[in-house]
C-alpha positions as CSV (number, residue, x, y, z in Angstrom):
1,M,-16.1,17.3,-8.0
2,T,-17.9,15.9,-5.1
3,R,-20.8,14.9,-7.3
4,V,-18.4,13.2,-9.9
5,Y,-16.7,11.3,-6.9
6,G,-20.0,10.1,-5.6
7,A,-21.3,9.0,-9.0
8,M,-18.0,7.1,-9.4
9,I,-18.6,5.4,-5.9
10,R,-22.1,4.5,-6.9
11,Q,-21.2,3.0,-10.3
12,L,-18.3,1.0,-8.5
13,D,-21.0,-0.4,-6.0
14,R,-23.5,-1.4,-8.6
15,R,-20.8,-3.1,-10.9
16,I,-19.5,-5.1,-7.9
17,G,-23.1,-5.9,-6.9
18,D,-23.7,-7.3,-10.5
19,M,-20.7,-9.6,-10.1
20,M,-21.5,-10.8,-6.5
21,A,-25.1,-11.5,-7.9
22,K,-23.9,-14.0,-10.5
23,L,-22.0,-16.3,-8.1
24,T,-25.1,-18.1,-6.5
25,P,-26.8,-18.8,-9.8
26,L,-23.5,-20.4,-11.0
27,G,-23.3,-22.4,-7.7
28,I,-19.8,-21.0,-6.9
29,D,-20.7,-18.5,-4.2
30,D,-19.3,-20.6,-1.2
31,N,-16.0,-21.5,-3.0
32,T,-15.1,-18.1,-4.6
33,L,-12.7,-15.8,-2.8
34,V,-13.7,-12.1,-3.8
35,V,-10.8,-9.6,-2.9
36,F,-11.7,-5.7,-2.8
37,T,-8.7,-3.3,-2.6
38,S,-7.3,-0.5,-4.1
39,D,-3.7,0.7,-5.4
40,N,-3.6,4.0,-3.6
41,G,-5.4,6.5,-1.3
42,G,-7.0,9.8,-2.5
43,A,-5.3,11.9,-5.0
44,W,-4.0,15.4,-4.7
45,Y,-5.8,16.5,-7.7
46,D,-9.3,15.6,-6.6
47,G,-10.1,18.9,-5.1
48,I,-12.1,17.6,-2.1
49,E,-11.4,19.3,1.1
50,G,-10.2,16.9,3.9
51,L,-10.2,14.0,1.6
52,N,-7.5,12.0,3.6
53,A,-7.8,13.7,7.0
54,P,-6.3,13.1,9.6
55,F,-3.6,11.4,7.7
56,R,-0.8,13.1,5.5
57,G,0.1,12.5,2.0
58,W,-1.8,11.6,-1.1
59,K,-1.7,9.1,-4.1
60,A,1.9,9.0,-5.3
61,T,3.2,9.4,-1.9
62,F,4.5,6.9,0.5
63,F,2.9,8.5,3.5
64,E,0.1,6.3,4.9
65,I,-2.7,7.7,3.1
66,G,-0.9,7.1,-0.3
67,I,-0.6,3.1,0.7
68,R,-3.1,2.3,3.6
69,V,-6.1,1.3,1.6
70,P,-9.0,-1.3,2.3
71,L,-8.4,-5.1,1.7
72,L,-11.6,-6.8,2.1
73,M,-11.7,-10.5,1.4
74,R,-15.0,-12.7,1.2
75,W,-14.9,-16.4,1.1
76,P,-18.0,-18.0,2.7
77,G,-16.6,-21.5,2.4
78,G,-13.1,-20.3,4.1
79,I,-13.1,-17.2,5.9
80,A,-15.5,-16.6,8.9
81,P,-17.6,-13.6,8.9
82,G,-16.0,-10.9,10.9
83,T,-12.6,-12.1,10.7
84,Q,-10.0,-9.3,11.0
85,S,-6.3,-9.1,10.7
86,V,-4.1,-6.2,11.8
87,R,-0.9,-7.4,10.0
88,P,0.5,-5.1,7.2
89,V,0.2,-6.8,3.7
90,S,1.2,-5.9,0.3
91,Q,-0.7,-6.4,-2.8
92,L,2.6,-8.5,-3.9
93,D,1.2,-11.0,-1.2
94,M,-1.9,-11.6,-3.5
95,F,0.3,-13.7,-5.8
96,A,1.4,-16.2,-3.0
97,T,-2.2,-16.1,-1.7
98,F,-3.9,-17.2,-5.0
99,A,-1.0,-19.6,-5.9
100,A,-1.8,-21.4,-2.5
101,L,-5.6,-21.4,-2.9
102,A,-5.0,-22.9,-6.5
103,G,-2.4,-25.5,-5.3
104,A,0.2,-24.0,-7.5
105,E,3.9,-23.8,-7.1
106,M,5.6,-20.7,-6.3
107,P,8.8,-20.0,-8.5
108,R,12.0,-21.3,-6.9
109,D,14.4,-19.8,-9.4
110,R,14.2,-16.3,-7.7
111,V,13.5,-14.5,-4.5
112,M,9.7,-14.0,-4.2
113,D,8.5,-11.0,-2.1
114,S,5.1,-12.5,-1.3
115,T,3.5,-14.3,1.4
116,D,0.1,-16.2,1.7
117,V,-2.2,-13.9,3.9
118,L,-5.1,-16.7,4.0
119,A,-2.7,-18.8,6.2
120,E,-3.4,-16.3,9.0
121,I,-7.1,-16.3,8.8
122,V,-8.1,-19.5,7.5
123,P,-8.5,-22.3,10.2
124,G,-6.3,-25.2,9.7
125,L,-3.8,-23.6,7.4
126,P,-0.2,-23.5,8.4
127,A,0.9,-19.9,9.7
128,S,3.2,-18.1,7.4
129,P,3.6,-14.7,9.0
130,R,5.5,-11.9,7.0
131,T,9.0,-11.4,8.6
132,A,10.4,-9.2,5.6
133,P,9.9,-5.5,5.6
134,L,7.5,-3.9,3.2
135,F,9.6,-1.9,0.4
136,L,8.2,0.8,-1.9
137,R,10.0,2.7,-4.6
138,S,9.3,5.2,-7.2
139,G,12.4,6.7,-9.0
140,G,14.6,8.2,-6.3
141,Y,11.8,8.0,-3.8
142,R,12.2,5.0,-1.6
143,A,10.3,3.7,1.6
144,L,10.3,0.7,4.0
145,R,8.4,-0.5,6.9
146,D,9.6,-2.7,9.4
147,G,7.4,-3.4,12.2
148,D,5.9,-0.2,13.4
149,W,9.0,1.7,12.0
150,K,8.8,3.4,8.7
151,L,11.6,5.1,6.7
152,Q,11.1,7.4,3.7
153,V,13.9,8.6,1.7
154,T,13.7,11.1,-1.3
155,A,16.4,12.3,-3.7
156,R,14.6,15.4,-4.9
157,P,14.6,17.1,-2.4
158,A,17.1,15.4,-0.2
159,R,15.0,14.5,2.8
160,T,14.6,11.6,5.2
161,Y,11.5,10.9,7.2
162,L,11.4,8.4,10.1
163,H,8.1,7.6,11.8
164,D,6.8,5.2,14.6
165,L,3.6,4.3,13.4
166,A,2.5,2.6,16.7
167,T,2.5,6.1,18.4
168,D,2.2,8.5,15.3
169,P,-0.1,6.7,12.7
170,T,-0.6,10.0,10.9
171,E,3.0,10.9,10.4
172,H,3.4,14.1,11.8
173,V,6.4,13.8,13.9
174,N,9.6,13.1,12.1
175,L,12.0,11.2,14.4
176,A,15.0,11.0,11.9
177,A,17.2,13.5,13.8
178,R,16.4,11.8,17.1
179,H,17.1,8.1,16.0
180,P,20.2,8.2,13.6
181,A,20.9,4.5,14.3
182,Q,17.4,3.5,13.3
183,V,17.7,5.6,10.1
184,A,21.1,4.0,9.2
185,R,19.7,0.4,9.7
186,L,16.6,0.8,7.8
187,R,18.3,2.8,5.1
188,A,20.8,-0.3,4.6
189,E,17.8,-2.3,4.3
190,I,16.6,-0.1,1.5
191,D,19.9,-0.3,-0.2
192,R,20.2,-4.0,0.0
193,H,16.7,-4.4,-1.4
194,N,17.5,-2.1,-4.4
195,R,20.8,-4.0,-5.0
196,G,18.7,-7.2,-5.8
197,M,16.1,-5.6,-8.1
198,A,16.2,-5.8,-11.6
199,R,16.8,-2.5,-13.7
200,P,13.8,-1.0,-15.2
201,L,13.3,-1.7,-18.8
202,W,12.5,1.9,-19.6
203,P,12.5,5.1,-17.4
204,G,9.6,7.0,-16.0
205,L,7.7,9.2,-18.5
206,V,6.7,11.8,-16.0
207,E,8.4,13.1,-12.9
208,A,6.6,15.7,-10.9
209,P,6.4,17.2,-7.4
210,V,3.5,16.3,-5.0
211,R,3.0,18.4,-2.0
212,I,2.6,16.2,1.0
213,D,-0.1,18.4,2.9
214,V,-1.5,20.7,0.0
215,P,-3.9,19.8,-2.8
216,L,-3.1,20.8,-6.3
217,D,-5.5,23.7,-6.4
218,Q,-3.7,25.5,-3.7
219,P,-0.9,27.9,-4.3
220,W,2.8,27.1,-3.7
221,S,4.5,28.8,-0.9
222,R,7.8,28.5,0.9
223,G,8.4,25.6,3.3
224,Q,5.8,23.2,2.0
225,D,7.1,19.7,2.1
226,Y,6.9,17.7,-1.2
227,V,8.4,14.5,-2.9
228,Y,9.0,13.8,-6.5
229,S,6.8,11.1,-8.0
230,T,7.9,9.0,-11.0
231,N,5.4,7.4,-13.2
C-alpha cells in the first residue's frame, strides 16, 4: 500500500507541475491565484502504520486529522512569499474569497457561512475576520469549533467529546465531564445551526462505524471509540 500511496503522490505532483508550467507562457502567472488543499485527512482503510500520528481520527471523523488539511495559496501579484495565517478556515470560505477576487456580489437572500480569507493576508484589503464558529455534520454526527474549543456529539453511540485545542491539539483529553457549561453552550450553537439548515434532498446511502484510533485492518475489541459516518 505504501508503494501505491507514493505513486499517487508522485502523479499528483507531476500533474500540478504541468498546470503551473502553463501559467507563464500564457502571461497570467503573476495574476493567477492557485489554491492547493484537501477535503480530509488520511483514511482508516489505507493500511499505512502511523499515517496520522500523533493526531487521533481519520477521514470521515471530525477529529483534527479528519479535517486539518493543507491549505496553500500562491498568487505572486497579491500574496507575499512566506505569508502565513493561523486562523481556522473552511473550504466554504473559498466561495467568498473567489467572489471577492472576481468582484462578484455575494448572495443577499440567505445567510452565507463564508468569509474572504484573502482580506487577512493581502496588503490593502479590509480585514474580515471570521467570528462565527466552524460547523460540521454527517448524519447524526455533529461538531463545532469556536475559538480553541471544539465539541463533537454523536448519536451512535451517544457520546460527547470536548477538547481545548490550545492545550490538547491531538485531542487525547476529553473535557466534557469537567466543563458541562461549555458543553451546553456549544451544543446550543450546534442545535441553532442545524435548525437553520435545509433538509437533505435524499438520505445518506451508507452509514458505517469508523474507529477513531484503529485502522480498518485491525480486529475489533471492547472499549474502542468509534463514530458512525454517513455518506
